[in-house]
N, C-alpha and C positions, 0 to 999 in steps of 0.2 A: 451619780447614784441614781437607783430606780428600787421603788418598792413595790414588789408585784405578788397580787392574790393569783399562784398556781393553779391549773385545773387540778392539782393532787391534794389542794386543799394547803399547802404549805405557802405561808407567807415569807418572802427571800427579798433581804435587801444585797443589790447587786453592783457594786461598780467596774461598770461596762459587760462582760462577759462574765465576772470571776463574781462569784458566792461572797458575800460578807459575813452573813447573819441568816438563819431563819429561826423561823419559828419550831419547827420538827415537827409539826400536827400535819405532813404527808401520808395520805392514805386515811384521814382520818372521815372521811365524808365527802359526799358529793355536792357541787351547787355552794360551792363554802364563799362567803363572804366579813370581810372586814369592819366593823362599824367603830368609830372613835362616840363614844354614846353622849347623853346631856353630863351624864352624872361624870367625866372625865375618865372611866374607864374602856380600853380600847378591847375589843374583845373579838374575836373569831368567831364565826357561825357556821355550823354545817345544817344539812336541811331539817334538824331534827332540833338541835342542843349548843352551846358555849363549848367548844373543845380548848379553848387557849384566851387568856386575859392578863391584861397588866396588874390587874388589880388595886387600882388606881382610881379613887373616887371620892367625890367632894360631899358628898351625901346623900340620903336620897329627896331631896328637895330639887335638885344639880346641883351647878357649878353658878355662882352668879356671876366670874367672869367665865364666858365660854374659853373651852380648852381648844390648841388646837395640835398636830403633830409636826416636827419641824427634822429633816434631815441633814445633819449640819456637815460643815465641810471637812471634817476631822471624822466622816463614815458612823458617828454617832447620831441613834433617831435618839429625840428628846421631845418628851409628851410635856405641855404646859397646860 
C-alpha cells in the first residue's frame, strides 16, 4: 500500500496501481500537504486553509501520547 498526496490535492491510498480510497479533495487547491497535527487531527491544507480533516483530536493541549498513522494489511488506514 501507498498513501500519496497527489499534485491535484487528492490524498489517495493505492494498492499497487489501484486506488482503494481517496479524500475526494482533487482540484481544491495547489501545493497541498497532509499533516498529522500534535492534537491528533489528520488535516489536508491547501495554500490558504484546511480542506479536509479527520476531526479527531486529543484536546487543546495536544496528545499525552503521540499519535501515529498506520496502514494495515487489510487496507484500513488507522489513526492511533
